[in-house]
Steps between C-alpha positions, in 0.01 A plus 500: 500500500625847406268733695433871485335689787246756379378734775173658385358833624652491848467877513390720788176615338385141446617386844293780659168360374272484807374147424839345425557253780820537704717700258792503747502121496478493121803730476695286747427177311583659162824629651587145610447374146700789356788430738489129414536575129782747563691247712478248215586762234177420316364776271242748631271750326273756664172590325342834592183675398622839377266792434632806319260796530578667170344362295260328743584125482272374775275198455145599403346392831755715687398796287132441578579486872745795471766280658868587471713207615857395422584834341862507390721691741259477798561295819202279412673392180790350697512165681583484874873516582524121547388447139697770319683365193876478484676666210538157336125425519299653215160665543232456235207743483135443419180700486247218518528148649766271355871558553548374142355831381861623504695327216815528710377204709489264200849613400637438849344151518648402163845637585519304826354172365227496763260204509308574824335825606446538877243765596444695822310822562149647461226448401450127453158542338622761248864581418648173629238304306554697177877464525476128579279437196732694270799302630303177453410599143870552426584146611657573839440292811327730746537486879318737737632549853177434689599687817649798312198605295210715618153610399228723638236255367552157666218319318615626159856403598386148590322464166813623325716246677266217405495621139879530474571166666282336237746644247805345672601814689672385821422673830760438769629666813826688511645226719407231247644707217849480647476156660676314223815704568513394866698197618297197601493453876664188638195427715247522216210254499296425188134450587244321282309704244174351630356245741221311324317194637730522806809454279763762412538593133841628390515743210746786437425561134314824577777632725519547875429763764778553753423558868771558759459474876468854639705403806762290317520620136732223385218251566294500181195324362436473127129476416432390142229676302223250441433478128154544352480124441594430863233743623246337270594160644443633853160645411379186323597270789332736746179502297493121493558470875245772583222308327534229768580734789174694468315174574674445835322542833553788744663258742758393241595860423516587868733209567747618235514853641536377858779265395679784321474723810661227708785457250565874501533489880717188496741669258487840673869525591624400155255736330598790726870455425421466132309831499794675664738363237288553190321830567680641807199473731607517867439171678246647741299633206542165324368316804201733496431429133520124551264513799255730320502272195406195704228696683362630171486151349302375800268800484426422134457128574241588764279664236387174339140607570548756220573238236203515259285190460561368146132479400361796691208683334367751397817701563829319537874566506751301297883505499678729256719220363873569461628807683834669423687618811756779450671560834773725645819410682458684832260250666573194287307263729203696628393686186499207252350253747245765598382492138552128446307377804163657413550410134524135606221529757256609232602235247754673275841405363801732504796591279744705706761748371694661788739794477854373434627585850216293645552206265744304721235506773232397252695187407506404870129570535427273204671213682283564807187511283587157361538363855172656613290295261434760230410287197755465223471785250255713700764761587786559257789746517672694220806724525622812329441872491249738345481308171393181681233693690367643176493162329316345792243780535415489129479120473160411349426241771563725800166592658608775743809682625593603853804721535694684769751751366566858398261753349675450165448123525133559577456728200661240274282223645185707442590537134579130457193377685271744319609357167388146588283599705541338842459599868792674669574544868801722571657650811744771394689619805444786738622845597356475846463784750453512875356817655635581847278746684567709810284282727689179415749333731800622303766249616275207410420658164869556422583138590220361280574726203875425501439125525249521214727715284831316534413137569606281206691810377168651399452231236134421559193653346344603833814672633460843660640721219379834641417640842286814516549685827282765661699826493438552872695184591736484199808627686441255783442202269815524285738421793283199586533371145877548516515313831308203359711498183822500703384184676464306174757231429617524138697214349516131410150351465625171646574674830193453724549853636470666159200727436603639161676285242617576145295609203426234243774604255731783399250637249244554776768657719578754225128563454450586867819705511388701195172597665672607821781688326250695291317599820829609654588706194156662517575624850316246715668378820628141489574313824699176491627383840666172393831542317597134457302176530582282798788264424717455191297503181630371165556733206189541293254427781198726468480672839333841528468671839161580658436857389263778604412781256320813619302611195202735513473519120197279431585488127859377540600175330594346834152572637309392192687177424550178691873459564465139623799555726593604855391864458239681709370838380378742769237759405371782719120554519376848582151380595278192486370562147858549379602170661224310320585676174865390533395145592275470194720705267680216320398262220501193723253404769599175669532579873468802727524541878407754766660541840251686717310442824195696379210278396332777294826560314543128444152489348581795274811315384299185425248708304752691288820296455529360146658159552389139508661429839451743790672470837460680831801551729717250315735501205378454143728195469357151513152352458284225646486165322119486481391853404470642147827651377478750217556863416313790353593731212815390313574223752226251425337341196216252543381356832731496805698195604430282805196453719152491352627683190666180375164352406430802278818457296563125482145405397254637246123514523255314280124550503320174419149495347340155520 
C-alpha cells in the first residue's frame, strides 16, 4: 500500500459549526493521524475550501444565506495550529465539495504513485463523501479514518457511511490504520473468529482486530473479523435451534438461567481477574459485576410467569425469532447477559457480536453457556469490528437488534434497521448530572458523587459526569470534592485497594486528555490531585488521573459530550430553575440525581428532570437488576432494558380472530 493522507476542510470556520460534535476531539484525532503519516514520511495533502470575495466565488446556498465562510486571508480560513501544513505538504483549494476540484491533486497523486487515499476531516455527509467518490471513480482504494471525521448531521453521516462501505470504502480507526507497522507482541493470543454450535471457528481471511491489555500492553489478543459467510452460518444455526427452543416449557428455560447464574458465581475469581487483565476493571468493581450478573440472571429466571402461553387467544405474544446482540466492552458480563437472559426466557435465539475489547470475555461466557445447558446453536458468537456489526444487523434472517454503544453507533443502527425494517432497542450512553442543593448533607453528597464519577475510571454509562452545585454552597463543596478525590487509590486494577484503574486503551486516553486540555486552554480550572498511579506501571499503560474541571460554560464541549473517562465537571447554579436547566441542557438523558433533604424540592426534581433513571440522595452510577433501564432524548431508542420492559421488546403481539 502506498497511502496519501488527505485532510479535508479542517478549517476554523467549519470547526465552529454549533452542531458539530466535539470539534476539539476531532482536531486531536486528526492531529494524531497527521503525526503518524509524518513519522512514516508518507505523503500528505491539505484540502481547503477557499472563498475569494472579488469576484464572489461562494456556493449558491451560501449566497442565499448571506454566509461568508473560509474567506481567504481570514482566521476562519486557516486550520487550528495542530493541523497547519508544513512547507513540504501542498494545499489544494476548492469552492464546492470534492478536493479533486483542484487539478493539482490529480497531479500530485500521479507523481507519487499513490494507490490508497486516506481521508480525515469534515463533513462526512458532504465533502468527505464527494471526495471519497471521486477517488473511487479514479481507481484508488479509499480509507476513511472513522474517528477523525465529523458531521453536524449524524443520521445523514450514518447513511453516508453505509453507502460508501457498499462501494468498498474502508472505515477504520486511527489505531487500526497504523497497526500493521507495529511489532507483534510476544504474548499475543489468536482467538476464534466465531463460536458456533459450542465450537470455535478459526478464520483470519478477513483480517484481525488487535486489543492490548490496558494494564499490561504487551499482552495482546487478536480477534479475527468474522466473514459474511461465517455470520450467515451463525444466523442459520441459531434460527434452526430457536424453532425448537420456543417450544420448551417455562421450567426448562428457568433451569438454564439458574444453572448459568451458578456457573458465574463458581467462576467468580477467575472472571474477576480476567476483567482486570482484559479491560482494566479494578477487582472490586469486577466482583461487583460478577455478583450483579448472577443476581440479574436469577431475577430474570423468576419471571417465568411472564412467558406467553403458546396458544393464547384472542391476543397473544410470540417470540421475535433471532435477535442480534451488539454489546460494549465496559461491562462484558452484565450487559450482554442482561440482554441474552430475557431473549432466552421469551423463546428467542441470539447471535452475539461484542466489542473487540470484550471479545476475550465473550469466548469465556460461551463456554459457560455450553455448560449451563443452553441448546447447541441457540446462542452463537461472532467476532470483529464495525463491519461485522453491520453485516449482522442487515442479515435478512435477523428479526431484531439490541445494542449498547455510542450515539454514532445508535444512528448507524437506526439507518440499518430502518432499511429492513426490524425492531431496534438501543442504549447510547449518558452525560449524567447530579444536583447538590444547599439543604443536602454535603460530605455525603461529595462522597457519593466522587465514587460515581471515578469508579471504573468513569467508564460506565451511568457515571456521574457533571455535578451542579447551588451557588450558596459552591465554595464549601469544592474542598469536599477534593478531599474525596485525594482518598481515591489510583493504579493497578489487580490490586484490591484500587478504586481507579486504567482507561481501555491509549486512544481513549488521548480522547479524554483532548477534552480536558481544551477546557484548560479555554480558561477553566482543572484539578488533578494524583500525579502518578500507585506502583510501577509499564510503558504504554493507559492511566489517566481522576480530574475535576470547574466549567460554568454550559455550551462547552466538555459539558456537552460524554468523556467516558475519570473526569467530573462542576457547574455552578444561580438558582433552582438554573440548576434544572443545566441538568437537562445536554443531548443525553440517561440518569440524573438530586441531593436535597427537601421533599417538595425532590418532587419538583422528579417532575422536571429529563432522564429515564432518577435518583434521590445517591449517585447516578449503578442500577437495580430488576427495574427498567433506559434513557430519554438521544440516549434511548425503543423500549428500555430489564424488568417488565423485556416482555415488550423480546415478544411481539398478535391479535387472533377465530
